[in-house]
DRENSEZA-475370 format. One record per residue: residue number from 1; residue in one letter; x, y, z of N, C-alpha, C in turn. Coordinates in Angstrom, 2 decimals. Last residue first. Layout:
! DRENSEZA-475370
n | res | nxx | nyy | nzz | caxx | cayy | cazz | cxx | cyy | czz
NUM | A | X | Y | Z | X | Y | Z | X | Y | Z
...
! end
This chain:
! DRENSEZA-475370
n | res | nxx | nyy | nzz | caxx | cayy | cazz | cxx | cyy | czz
146 | G | -4.49 | 1.50 | -2.74 | -4.16 | 0.03 | -2.89 | -4.85 | -0.85 | -2.15
145 | E | -3.35 | 4.51 | -1.13 | -3.97 | 3.65 | -2.20 | -3.55 | 2.32 | -2.36
144 | D | -3.74 | 6.72 | 1.51 | -3.16 | 5.46 | 1.40 | -4.08 | 4.92 | 0.08
143 | W | -3.28 | 10.34 | 2.24 | -4.12 | 9.08 | 2.01 | -3.23 | 7.77 | 1.53
142 | I | -3.33 | 13.33 | 3.52 | -2.46 | 12.38 | 3.35 | -3.28 | 11.11 | 3.13
141 | M | -3.68 | 16.75 | 2.74 | -4.19 | 15.76 | 2.59 | -3.18 | 14.61 | 2.65
140 | H | -3.50 | 20.40 | 3.49 | -2.82 | 19.07 | 3.18 | -3.78 | 17.94 | 3.39
139 | V | -3.61 | 23.99 | 3.40 | -4.37 | 22.62 | 3.71 | -3.24 | 21.56 | 2.90
138 | D | -4.29 | 27.31 | 4.34 | -3.13 | 26.30 | 4.06 | -3.88 | 25.13 | 4.31
137 | A | -6.64 | 29.20 | 3.12 | -6.27 | 28.40 | 4.10 | -5.00 | 28.00 | 3.66
136 | V | -9.28 | 31.72 | 2.99 | -8.07 | 31.43 | 2.28 | -7.35 | 30.61 | 3.32
135 | Q | -12.51 | 30.98 | 4.12 | -11.34 | 31.72 | 4.09 | -10.02 | 31.32 | 3.50
134 | G | -16.38 | 31.41 | 4.02 | -15.00 | 30.53 | 3.74 | -13.81 | 31.63 | 4.08
133 | T | -19.27 | 31.43 | 5.72 | -18.12 | 32.20 | 5.07 | -16.61 | 31.51 | 5.01
132 | G | -20.56 | 28.17 | 6.40 | -20.55 | 29.65 | 6.42 | -19.52 | 30.31 | 5.60
131 | Q | -17.81 | 26.29 | 6.49 | -19.42 | 26.18 | 7.06 | -19.46 | 27.62 | 7.18
130 | P | -15.97 | 25.01 | 3.66 | -16.41 | 25.96 | 4.72 | -17.64 | 25.64 | 5.13
129 | C | -14.44 | 21.76 | 3.44 | -15.56 | 22.42 | 3.09 | -16.05 | 23.46 | 3.88
128 | I | -12.48 | 19.23 | 1.90 | -12.76 | 20.19 | 3.03 | -13.38 | 21.64 | 2.67
127 | G | -13.55 | 16.24 | 0.97 | -13.28 | 17.36 | 0.54 | -13.33 | 18.19 | 2.16
126 | I | -13.49 | 13.20 | -1.20 | -13.56 | 13.76 | 0.11 | -12.87 | 15.24 | 0.34
125 | G | -15.17 | 11.54 | -3.51 | -13.95 | 12.24 | -3.03 | -14.36 | 12.63 | -1.55
124 | N | -16.18 | 10.16 | -6.67 | -16.28 | 9.87 | -5.19 | -15.04 | 10.78 | -4.61
123 | A | -16.11 | 10.22 | -9.19 | -17.25 | 11.12 | -8.77 | -17.07 | 11.09 | -7.29
122 | T | -14.50 | 8.12 | -10.06 | -14.12 | 9.57 | -10.26 | -14.97 | 10.59 | -9.62
121 | G | -14.13 | 5.41 | -7.79 | -15.16 | 6.14 | -8.89 | -14.65 | 7.37 | -8.75
120 | V | -14.12 | 3.68 | -4.94 | -13.95 | 3.67 | -6.28 | -14.72 | 4.63 | -7.04
119 | P | -14.93 | 5.45 | -1.75 | -15.10 | 4.39 | -2.89 | -14.49 | 4.82 | -4.17
118 | C | -12.80 | 6.15 | 1.04 | -13.57 | 6.51 | -0.23 | -13.45 | 5.60 | -1.41
117 | E | -12.49 | 5.67 | 4.46 | -12.21 | 5.04 | 3.00 | -13.31 | 5.75 | 2.04
116 | L | -10.55 | 6.70 | 7.12 | -11.85 | 7.09 | 6.18 | -11.89 | 6.78 | 4.73
115 | A | -8.85 | 4.59 | 8.99 | -9.13 | 5.52 | 8.15 | -10.42 | 5.59 | 7.27
114 | Q | -8.20 | 3.75 | 11.87 | -9.33 | 3.26 | 11.21 | -9.60 | 4.66 | 10.11
113 | D | -5.63 | 4.78 | 12.72 | -5.96 | 3.37 | 12.82 | -7.21 | 2.95 | 12.38
112 | Y | -5.31 | 7.34 | 11.57 | -4.67 | 6.32 | 11.17 | -4.83 | 4.85 | 11.86
111 | F | -6.76 | 9.81 | 11.15 | -7.39 | 8.43 | 11.19 | -6.62 | 7.38 | 10.90
110 | T | -6.74 | 13.22 | 12.18 | -6.02 | 12.05 | 12.01 | -6.94 | 11.03 | 12.16
109 | L | -6.88 | 16.66 | 11.82 | -7.56 | 15.29 | 12.07 | -6.76 | 14.29 | 11.39
108 | I | -5.88 | 19.58 | 12.81 | -5.42 | 18.63 | 11.95 | -6.31 | 17.21 | 12.39
107 | T | -6.62 | 23.17 | 12.42 | -7.04 | 21.79 | 13.14 | -6.34 | 20.62 | 11.88
106 | G | -5.33 | 26.27 | 13.59 | -6.09 | 25.47 | 12.42 | -6.20 | 23.93 | 13.10
105 | S | -3.66 | 29.40 | 12.91 | -4.68 | 28.60 | 13.77 | -5.31 | 27.33 | 13.02
104 | G | -2.06 | 31.00 | 11.34 | -1.64 | 29.59 | 11.73 | -2.55 | 28.73 | 12.49
103 | I | -3.52 | 33.91 | 12.24 | -2.81 | 33.17 | 11.28 | -2.09 | 32.17 | 12.08
102 | A | -6.65 | 33.95 | 14.10 | -5.21 | 34.01 | 14.12 | -4.34 | 33.28 | 12.85
101 | A | -9.10 | 32.91 | 15.25 | -8.93 | 34.28 | 14.54 | -7.34 | 34.60 | 14.62
100 | G | -9.34 | 29.31 | 14.23 | -9.34 | 30.70 | 15.53 | -8.90 | 31.71 | 14.55
99 | M | -10.89 | 27.30 | 12.61 | -9.63 | 27.72 | 12.56 | -9.82 | 29.00 | 13.52
98 | P | -12.14 | 23.60 | 12.98 | -12.53 | 25.23 | 13.34 | -10.85 | 25.66 | 13.11
97 | M | -13.46 | 21.21 | 11.41 | -12.12 | 21.80 | 11.55 | -12.00 | 23.37 | 11.95
96 | A | -15.46 | 18.09 | 12.23 | -15.13 | 19.34 | 11.99 | -13.66 | 20.16 | 12.23
95 | G | -16.14 | 15.46 | 10.19 | -15.30 | 16.01 | 11.23 | -15.20 | 17.33 | 11.19
94 | L | -17.60 | 14.62 | 8.13 | -16.72 | 13.29 | 8.71 | -15.60 | 14.19 | 9.75
93 | L | -21.05 | 14.79 | 7.16 | -19.88 | 15.29 | 8.19 | -19.10 | 14.47 | 8.42
92 | D | -22.33 | 13.29 | 3.93 | -21.67 | 13.18 | 5.52 | -20.43 | 14.14 | 5.91
91 | T | -22.08 | 15.25 | 1.12 | -22.97 | 14.22 | 2.05 | -22.31 | 14.51 | 3.47
90 | I | -22.31 | 17.31 | -1.71 | -21.67 | 17.28 | -0.20 | -22.72 | 16.32 | 0.66
89 | T | -21.88 | 17.35 | -4.83 | -22.90 | 17.13 | -3.78 | -22.01 | 16.55 | -2.78
88 | P | -19.89 | 20.28 | -6.03 | -20.42 | 18.64 | -6.24 | -21.12 | 18.53 | -4.84
87 | G | -20.39 | 23.18 | -7.49 | -20.53 | 22.78 | -6.44 | -20.67 | 21.35 | -6.35
86 | G | -17.62 | 24.80 | -9.10 | -18.99 | 24.57 | -9.02 | -19.14 | 23.37 | -8.18
85 | T | -15.20 | 25.55 | -8.47 | -15.76 | 26.57 | -8.81 | -17.40 | 26.06 | -9.12
84 | H | -12.95 | 24.60 | -5.73 | -14.14 | 24.04 | -6.86 | -14.70 | 25.40 | -7.13
83 | T | -9.85 | 24.88 | -4.71 | -11.07 | 25.30 | -4.81 | -11.79 | 25.01 | -5.89
82 | T | -7.75 | 21.93 | -5.58 | -7.83 | 23.30 | -4.81 | -9.58 | 23.43 | -5.26
81 | F | -7.70 | 18.45 | -5.77 | -7.71 | 19.71 | -6.50 | -7.87 | 20.69 | -5.45
80 | A | -6.01 | 15.22 | -6.29 | -6.36 | 16.22 | -5.45 | -6.56 | 17.66 | -6.32
79 | T | -6.55 | 11.85 | -7.36 | -6.01 | 13.06 | -7.87 | -6.59 | 14.17 | -6.43
78 | C | -5.04 | 8.38 | -7.43 | -6.02 | 9.60 | -6.94 | -5.70 | 11.00 | -7.11
77 | S | -2.52 | 7.42 | -8.12 | -3.81 | 7.23 | -9.22 | -5.04 | 8.27 | -8.50
76 | A | 0.64 | 8.57 | -7.96 | -0.69 | 8.41 | -7.25 | -1.53 | 8.16 | -8.57
75 | A | 3.15 | 6.50 | -9.39 | 2.56 | 7.88 | -9.36 | 1.42 | 7.40 | -8.78
74 | P | 4.64 | 3.96 | -7.10 | 4.14 | 4.46 | -8.24 | 3.53 | 5.64 | -8.23
73 | S | 7.39 | 4.12 | -4.54 | 5.73 | 4.44 | -5.03 | 5.74 | 4.49 | -6.38
72 | E | 10.16 | 3.92 | -4.10 | 9.20 | 2.86 | -4.18 | 7.99 | 2.70 | -4.55
71 | A | 11.21 | 6.47 | -4.14 | 11.98 | 5.49 | -4.69 | 11.09 | 4.22 | -5.12
70 | A | 9.42 | 8.14 | -2.24 | 9.69 | 8.41 | -4.12 | 9.92 | 7.08 | -4.48
69 | R | 7.07 | 7.72 | -0.18 | 8.30 | 6.93 | -0.41 | 8.59 | 7.07 | -1.91
68 | F | 5.14 | 9.25 | -0.30 | 5.87 | 9.22 | 0.97 | 7.24 | 8.80 | 0.47
67 | P | 4.49 | 11.01 | -3.44 | 4.70 | 9.56 | -2.79 | 5.42 | 9.93 | -1.54
66 | G | 2.28 | 13.91 | -3.87 | 3.50 | 13.31 | -3.76 | 3.41 | 11.95 | -3.06
65 | E | 0.43 | 15.44 | -6.42 | 0.24 | 14.45 | -5.34 | 1.74 | 13.80 | -5.28
64 | T | -0.40 | 18.49 | -6.95 | 0.75 | 17.59 | -7.35 | 0.48 | 16.65 | -6.14
63 | Q | -3.70 | 19.64 | -8.01 | -2.47 | 19.73 | -7.40 | -1.56 | 18.47 | -7.53
62 | A | -5.90 | 21.04 | -10.55 | -5.27 | 19.90 | -9.99 | -3.91 | 20.26 | -9.47
61 | A | -8.04 | 23.65 | -9.85 | -6.66 | 23.30 | -10.39 | -6.45 | 21.85 | -9.92
60 | G | -11.42 | 22.61 | -9.08 | -10.68 | 23.44 | -9.35 | -9.24 | 23.00 | -9.91
59 | Q | -14.18 | 20.93 | -10.50 | -13.14 | 20.89 | -9.57 | -12.11 | 22.10 | -9.86
58 | T | -17.41 | 21.13 | -10.50 | -16.62 | 21.44 | -11.13 | -15.18 | 21.73 | -10.42
57 | G | -18.39 | 17.75 | -9.40 | -18.82 | 19.37 | -9.69 | -17.85 | 19.80 | -10.72
56 | A | -18.75 | 15.30 | -9.00 | -17.34 | 15.83 | -8.98 | -17.42 | 17.27 | -8.77
55 | T | -20.38 | 13.58 | -6.05 | -20.38 | 14.13 | -7.51 | -19.12 | 15.09 | -7.69
54 | T | -19.95 | 13.13 | -3.46 | -20.29 | 12.18 | -4.16 | -20.82 | 12.50 | -5.58
53 | L | -17.68 | 13.65 | -0.82 | -18.29 | 14.30 | -1.71 | -18.73 | 13.34 | -3.03
52 | R | -17.76 | 14.03 | 2.67 | -17.75 | 13.13 | 1.45 | -18.22 | 14.03 | 0.60
51 | A | -15.88 | 16.49 | 4.66 | -17.11 | 15.86 | 3.93 | -16.77 | 14.85 | 3.17
50 | L | -14.91 | 18.46 | 6.97 | -14.23 | 17.33 | 6.25 | -15.65 | 16.58 | 5.80
49 | K | -15.45 | 22.11 | 7.28 | -15.79 | 20.53 | 7.71 | -15.16 | 19.77 | 6.71
48 | E | -14.46 | 24.98 | 9.17 | -14.40 | 24.16 | 7.99 | -15.00 | 22.79 | 8.49
47 | R | -14.75 | 28.39 | 9.98 | -15.01 | 26.78 | 10.57 | -15.28 | 25.98 | 9.41
46 | S | -12.75 | 31.17 | 11.22 | -13.64 | 30.20 | 10.25 | -13.79 | 28.80 | 10.92
45 | A | -11.67 | 34.12 | 12.08 | -12.05 | 32.81 | 12.45 | -12.89 | 32.18 | 11.26
44 | T | -9.33 | 36.26 | 10.49 | -10.86 | 36.02 | 10.74 | -10.82 | 34.54 | 11.33
43 | T | -6.90 | 36.67 | 9.95 | -7.32 | 37.07 | 11.47 | -8.60 | 36.98 | 11.67
42 | T | -5.41 | 34.07 | 7.78 | -6.11 | 35.55 | 7.74 | -6.23 | 35.68 | 9.44
41 | T | -4.99 | 31.56 | 6.97 | -3.75 | 32.35 | 6.88 | -4.33 | 33.98 | 6.88
40 | N | -5.25 | 28.62 | 9.13 | -5.69 | 29.82 | 8.89 | -4.82 | 30.81 | 8.20
39 | F | -5.26 | 25.23 | 7.76 | -4.49 | 26.28 | 8.70 | -5.12 | 27.87 | 8.06
38 | V | -6.08 | 21.90 | 8.06 | -6.20 | 23.32 | 7.86 | -6.05 | 24.15 | 8.56
37 | A | -5.51 | 18.47 | 7.10 | -5.29 | 19.91 | 7.97 | -5.56 | 20.85 | 7.34
36 | A | -6.33 | 14.84 | 7.54 | -6.55 | 16.37 | 6.74 | -6.16 | 17.35 | 7.64
35 | E | -4.82 | 11.47 | 7.05 | -5.08 | 12.71 | 7.77 | -5.60 | 14.09 | 6.81
34 | R | -5.83 | 9.41 | 5.75 | -5.25 | 9.26 | 6.91 | -5.15 | 10.47 | 7.58
33 | L | -8.44 | 7.80 | 3.64 | -7.93 | 9.32 | 4.02 | -7.24 | 8.90 | 5.65
32 | R | -7.76 | 5.62 | 1.05 | -8.23 | 5.53 | 2.62 | -7.45 | 6.82 | 3.04
31 | F | -9.36 | 5.04 | -1.94 | -8.31 | 5.75 | -1.07 | -8.79 | 5.62 | 0.47
30 | S | -9.54 | 3.27 | -5.12 | -10.02 | 4.07 | -3.98 | -8.89 | 4.31 | -3.09
29 | V | -9.35 | 2.92 | -8.48 | -8.72 | 2.77 | -7.34 | -9.30 | 3.88 | -6.32
28 | A | -10.43 | 3.02 | -11.14 | -10.55 | 1.73 | -10.77 | -9.88 | 1.83 | -9.18
27 | A | -11.01 | 5.92 | -11.34 | -11.94 | 4.91 | -12.03 | -11.82 | 3.87 | -11.35
26 | A | -9.82 | 7.30 | -8.24 | -9.64 | 7.04 | -9.72 | -10.90 | 5.90 | -10.21
25 | S | -11.18 | 9.81 | -5.80 | -10.46 | 8.35 | -6.33 | -10.42 | 8.33 | -7.93
24 | Y | -9.65 | 12.86 | -4.94 | -10.89 | 11.98 | -5.48 | -10.25 | 10.59 | -5.85
23 | V | -9.92 | 15.19 | -2.51 | -8.82 | 14.26 | -3.06 | -10.00 | 13.44 | -3.70
22 | S | -9.95 | 18.96 | -2.13 | -10.64 | 17.66 | -2.28 | -9.44 | 16.78 | -2.89
21 | F | -10.58 | 22.14 | -0.73 | -9.82 | 21.29 | -1.32 | -10.43 | 19.80 | -1.41
20 | I | -13.00 | 23.78 | -0.74 | -11.49 | 24.33 | -0.63 | -10.43 | 23.60 | -1.06
19 | P | -16.18 | 23.49 | -1.88 | -14.91 | 22.76 | -1.04 | -13.55 | 23.60 | -1.53
18 | L | -18.78 | 24.98 | -2.02 | -17.67 | 24.65 | -2.78 | -16.19 | 24.36 | -2.03
17 | T | -21.14 | 25.50 | -0.38 | -20.95 | 24.40 | -1.41 | -19.95 | 24.43 | -2.40
16 | A | -20.01 | 27.22 | 1.45 | -20.71 | 26.01 | 2.10 | -20.70 | 24.86 | 0.78
15 | S | -17.09 | 28.02 | -0.37 | -18.17 | 28.54 | 0.55 | -18.68 | 27.14 | 0.75
14 | G | -13.55 | 29.62 | -1.24 | -14.80 | 28.45 | -1.08 | -16.10 | 29.05 | -0.54
13 | A | -11.45 | 30.76 | -1.05 | -12.23 | 30.80 | 0.11 | -13.30 | 30.06 | 0.35
12 | G | -8.46 | 29.04 | -2.42 | -9.45 | 30.17 | -2.61 | -10.48 | 29.91 | -1.52
11 | T | -5.54 | 28.61 | -0.54 | -6.73 | 27.93 | -1.51 | -7.19 | 29.30 | -1.52
10 | G | -2.44 | 28.42 | 0.35 | -3.67 | 29.86 | 0.07 | -4.26 | 28.98 | -1.05
9 | L | -0.77 | 25.97 | -0.38 | -0.41 | 27.25 | 0.50 | -1.25 | 28.38 | -0.41
8 | I | -1.92 | 22.69 | -0.44 | -1.69 | 23.96 | -1.10 | -1.36 | 24.99 | 0.11
7 | G | -1.22 | 19.19 | -1.06 | -1.62 | 20.44 | -0.30 | -1.20 | 21.31 | -0.96
6 | A | -0.95 | 15.60 | -0.66 | -0.97 | 16.74 | -1.59 | -1.59 | 17.70 | -0.64
5 | V | 0.66 | 12.27 | -0.40 | 0.47 | 13.76 | 0.09 | 0.12 | 14.67 | -0.94
4 | Y | 0.51 | 8.88 | 0.03 | 0.65 | 9.95 | -0.86 | 0.30 | 11.16 | 0.05
3 | R | 1.27 | 5.83 | 0.18 | 1.03 | 6.74 | 0.94 | 1.29 | 8.01 | 0.13
2 | A | 0.85 | 2.14 | -0.83 | 1.28 | 3.23 | -1.10 | 0.42 | 4.67 | -0.39
1 | M | 0.91 | -1.33 | -0.15 | 0.27 | 0.29 | -0.11 | 0.56 | 1.12 | 0.14
! end
């Protein structure tokens, strides 16, 4: 099983219907989310949520997925995206991610013993979504494939 990470410094602000960051399964490969993190880049408090996405919507720019073990891992099959411009279907709340009113304030959710599994299929993902007014944030997600 290979482990990957993707992130971005300074997402778009997003909204309650537009995730600021997401990872989607491939057509024949699912993933297990191990960690999701979000950190404020402003001095305005915000509350994000980790949620399942069951449609692609209009995904933002593709991000670079990096393997933990570059010499031993194949390229990632699953894909990471920055702020969506068209809303996907957002379902289950998987975790609250508050960001205090200070630069660098944030939340790291870890799921190492019991990872959050995302089903196979390019319309299935997990995203970080604002609850209310979104803020620009630094984010990363770590997942396993295979």
